[in-house]
N, C-alpha and C positions, 0 to 999 in steps of 0.2 A: 479416721484416716490418718495414717502416719506421715511424718515429714518426708520420708522417702517416696511415698505415693505422690505427694504434691510435687516433689522434685522431678519425678518421672513424667508427670503430666505437664509440668512446665516445659520440660525438654521437648515433649511431643508438640506442644503449642508453638515453640520456637521453630521447630522443623516445619510444621504446617504453615506458619507465617512465611517462612522462607520460600516454600513451594508456591504459595499464593502470590508472593512478590514476583517470582520467576514467571509464572503464568501471566501476570499483569504486564510485565515488560515484554514477554514473548508475544502478546497480542497487540500491544500499543505500537511498538516499533514497526512491525511489518504493516500494520494498519495505516500508519502515517505514510510510510514510504510507498506502498503499492495502492492504497485506496484514497486516503484523505488528501494527500498532496496533489495527485492528478485531478481529484474532484474540485479542489480549490482553483487549480489552473483553469479547468473548464468553466467554472462559475465566473471567473474574472476575464474570460476570453471575449466578451462582447465588444471590447475595444480593439481586438486584434485586427490587423489589416490584412487584406488579401493581396497576394502578389503571384507572379509566375515563377515557378521553380523548375529546374532541369534535373530530371532523374539521371544520375551518372552511372549507377550500378544497380542491377536488379537480377536476382536469381533466387531459386528456391532449393531447399534441401528436404530430405525425408528424415523424420525422427522416429521415435518409438511408436510402435503400432502403425507404421507407415503414414504418420501424420505429416502433412506438408507445412513447412515454415518458409515464409517469404522474408528475404533480406534485401534491403535497398538503401540507397543513400541519395540525397539530393542536395543541390546548392541553389541559393537564391541571393539576390543583391538588394541591399538596403542602403540608400544614400552613398552609393559608390563602393561599398564594402561587401565582399562576398562572404556568406555564411553557409555552414553545412548543417544538414538535419537528417534524421533517420526515423522519426516517430510518425506513425500513420494516424493515431488518435492520441488522446490524453492518457490513455491507460497503457502506455508504452507502445511498442511496435505492433501489438496485436489489436485486432478489431473486435474484441469481446469474445463471443463464443466461437467465432470463426477466425481464420487468419486473414490478414489484409490481402487484397488481390495482388497478384504478381504485376507490378507496375511496368509499363513499357518505358523504354528509354525515350527521353525527349521532354517536352514541355507539359507541365501539370499545374493546377491551381493549388496553392498552399497558403497558410495563414501564419503570421508571426506577431510577436508581442512588440509594439513600438517602443515600450519602455526598456525591453531587453531583447533585441533582435536575435539573440542566440536561441531563444525558445521558438519553436515552430512545429506545426503539424500539417499533414496533408488534409485530413478530415477533422473538423471541429466537432467531436462527439465524445460521449462518455458512456461506457457500457453499463447496463443495468446489473449484470452479473457482479461487477466490481462493487457497486453500491450495496448489493445484498451481502457480499462478503464483508464489507465494512460494518454492516449492522451486526453480523455475527461476531466479528472481532470486538466491537464496542460492547456487546452483551457479555462476552467472555471477560473483558477487562473490568466491567462493572461488578460482575459476580466475584472475581478474584480480589478486587479491591475491598469489597464488603467482607469476604472471608478473612483477608489480611487484618482488617480492623477488628473483627471478632476474636481472632486468635491472639492479637496483642492485648485486647481487653482481658481475656481469660488468663494470659500470661501475667499481667500486672496484678490481678486479683484472683488468686487460686480458689477462694471461697465461692466465686461465681461458677466454678466448674463442678459443683455438686451434682448437677444433672447428669454428669458422665458416670456416676457411680451406680 
């Protein structure tokens, strides 16, 4: 094998390592924002307190494929201060596989975090679909991290790339 062959293979290893790193970041960041962050909120919500909130706006729109989306806002009072919320469950405003119900204007039960009253939800739940998506993203990030490590190892020691010939 000539030095040019090693150089070409090292360049390929560097590109592959870069792609693996992008896949890793591309699976970890959305996983944390959309899956693991809400899951941690849900797991720590046992100490959240129940209060009465007032739904101030509630309407629905039709999206792609005639799917209905509910939009609402509510306010609640904690220790004399009024707070605003818009989340139905911990997995953002959606209720998992379906949409949250179209809430009627008026009084409803909601939950808030006594340590940070700006955090609130109408229904204290976490969707199984989000947990499954989190497991897929975790698997993707583990595989890409392993591939990244292997490509770096091959880049540092070109002799270990003999299996590619």
